N, C-alpha and C positions, 0 to 999 in steps of 0.2 A: 528407524529412519536415519539416525545419525551415522550409522555405518556406511550408508550409501551416499552421504552428502559430500560434495566436492570440497577441496581445501583451497581453491583458487577461484577468482571471479571469471565470468564469461565462459563457463564450461559448456553452456548449451550451444555454443557456436560449432562444437564438434558434432557432426551428424549422428555418430554412434551413441554419444551421450544423450542427445536429444531423443533418439529412438528408444533408448532404454528408459528414459524418464516417462515417455508417453505410455509405456507398458504399465506404468504404475497408476494411471489415471482412474482405474476402476477400484482403487482402494476405498473402503467404506467411509473413512474419516473425512473424505472430501466430497462424498456423494451429495449431501444436501446443498453444498455451495455450488457444485456443478449444476445441480437442478435449478438453482436460482439463476445461475448464469444463462442456462438455456431459456428460462422464462423471460429474462431481460432481452436476450437476443431476439426472441419471437416478438415481444411487444415493441421493441425499438427498431426492428428490422435492421439490425447491425451486428457486427462481430463482437462477441464478448469472450475474452480469453479465460481459460480455466485457472483455478488455483494450482500452485505447485504441490504435487503430491508428497514432496519431501518436507513440506511445512506442516504445521499442526492441524490445519483444517478445523473441524468442529471442536477439537480439544484445545484450541489456542486460548491463551490467557491474555495475549496482546494482539490487538488489531492495528496494523500500520496502514493508514489510508494515504495513498498517493493522489494524483490528480486525475489522469486519464491515460489509457494505454497509448503509447506512441506508435507511429506507423511501423516501427521495427517489430512490434509484437506479433505481426503476421508471420514472422519467421519461426516462432516457437509455439504460439497459441497459448502461452501461459504467462501469468503474472509471477515473475520469479526474480530473485536476487541473482540468479545464475544466467540471466539473459545477456546476450553479447552487446550491451550498450554501456555508455559511460555512466548513466544514472544507476543502472543495476550494479555495476562494478563498485561505485561509491557506496551504495547501500550494503552490498556484500561486506565491504571492509568495515563500515560503521557498525553494523550489527555484530560482526565478529569481535570487534574491539569492545563492544558493550557486554559481551558474554551472554548474549540472549540465545538460548537454545532454539533451534528451528522448530522443535516440537511445541514450543510455547507461542509461536508467532503465526499470524496469517497476514499476508500482504495483499492488499486489494486497492481498487481505485474508486474515488468519489464518484466519478462518472465511469461506470464499469465498461461501457462499450467504446469501440474505436470510433472517434469522431472524424477521422481523416479519410478522405476519399483515396482509393488506390492511386499511388503515384504522387499524391499531393504532399506538400511540405508540412512540417509540424506547425501547429498553431495553438493558441490558447483557447480554452473552452468559452463558448458564448453563454450569456446569462440564461438564455432559454434552456440550454443543455444542463446547466447547473440546477435549475428548477425541476427539470424533468427527472434528474437523477436522485433528488432528495428522497422521494418515497421508497426507494430501494434500500435505504439504510436500515429501516426497521426490520425487514425480513432477513437482512444479513446478520444483524445483531441477534435476532431470534435463533440463528443457526449456531450461536456461540455461547452455550450455557456457562462456560467457565471464564468468560471474558472479565477482565479486571481493569485493563488499561487500553486506551485508544490513543495512538500517536497520529496527530494530524500533520501531514508533511506538505507544506506549501500553502499558498494563499487559498486556493479553491477548497482544499481539504479543511482549512481553518474555518471556512464558512459553515461547516457542519456542527459547530459547537452547540448552537441552539437546538438543533434537531436531536443531538445526543442527550442534551439535558432533559428534553421532553420524553425521551425513551427510557433512559436509565440514569437517574440522578446519582447513583452510587458509583458510577465509573470514574476512574481517574482519567483525565484528558491532558495530554502533553502536546504542546505545539512546537514544531521544529521547522526550519527552512527545508525546502525541497532539496534532495541530494543531487540534482542535476549538476554536471560540471559547470554549466552556465552560472550557477549561484555559488557553488562551493569555491570556485576560483576567484570570486570577486574580492574576498577578504578573509584573513585567517579567522575572524570572529564567526563566520558562517559555519565552518566545520566545528568550531568550539561549541556553538549553540546546538548543533546536531548531537555531538557527543554528550553534552550535558543533559539534553532531553532524553536520550536513550538510556543514560545511566540512571536517571530518575525513574524511568519506566522499569528498568531491570530491578532496581531496589524495591519497587512496589510489588512486583510479582514474586520477588524472593521473600516477601513477608515484612518489608520495611514500611515506613509511613506512606500512606496513600491519601493524597488530598482529594476532596470531592469535586464534582463538577461545579460547585457553587462559586469557587474562586480561583482555581488554578489554571484557567485557560481563558483569559480575557481576550475579546476580539482585538486583533491587531494585524497590520500588514506584515506578512511573513517573508515575502520575497522582494528583492529589488526589481524594478521594472518601470516602464514609462506610463502604462495605462492602468486603470483601476482593476482590470482583470488579467493583467500580465501574469503569465505562468508558464510552466514547462510540462509537457506530457511525460508520463512515466515510461520507462523502457523495460 
C-alpha cells in the first residue's frame, strides 16, 4: 500500500488519481468495512463514503474517528486524508508528522453518513443524529481485530468515550481537537494538542505505554464554539 500513497495533500482532486484509487476499492482488507457502510446507507437512507483503500482497513491498529462527512465528500466518495479539503490536508500533515503508517490506520466518522442535503451548507450534527450513529460503533470495532488505539477527533467523536468503554475496556483512547482549519487556526495550542495526541497514539502502537480506557480520556469539550454541539464536518 505504501508504494502507492501520495506524498502531498489533496491528491484526490486530480481526476486521474481519484479514478485510480477507486479501482482499489475491491481490495479484501476493506471489504468488511465497505459492507458495513452499505448496511448503514440502507438503514439510514443516506450516503456513506467508503474507507480509503490505501489505509489499513481491517488490519488497522489505530482508528481515527472524525465527526461526520462534509458535503465535499460527494466528490470522492471516500473518507480519506487525501480528499481536497482543508480538514483532510491538515490531517494528512499531522499524521505524516506523527510517523503513523497508513497501513496501521483507519479514518472513519462518528456519524458515518452524509447529514447535509445536496447543495446545503455545512452544519453541526444534531443530537438525534449522534444518538442514531452510536449503535454503529460496535460493528465497526468488530471489523478491527488488531485495534489498539482510538483517536477521538472533535467534540462529537469525544462523546463516544462511554460507548467505547462498554465495548473494549482494553483500548487506549486519545482525545484531540478536530483538524478543521476553523479550529487549527484559532491558536497554536490546538495544533500542539493534535500533535501530542497523535504522538501518544504512535507510541502506543509502536509498543510503548498504553493507558486503558479507565482514565486517559476524560469527557471534556474538545472544540471551541458557541453552542453545546458546535463542531465541524470532516472532509
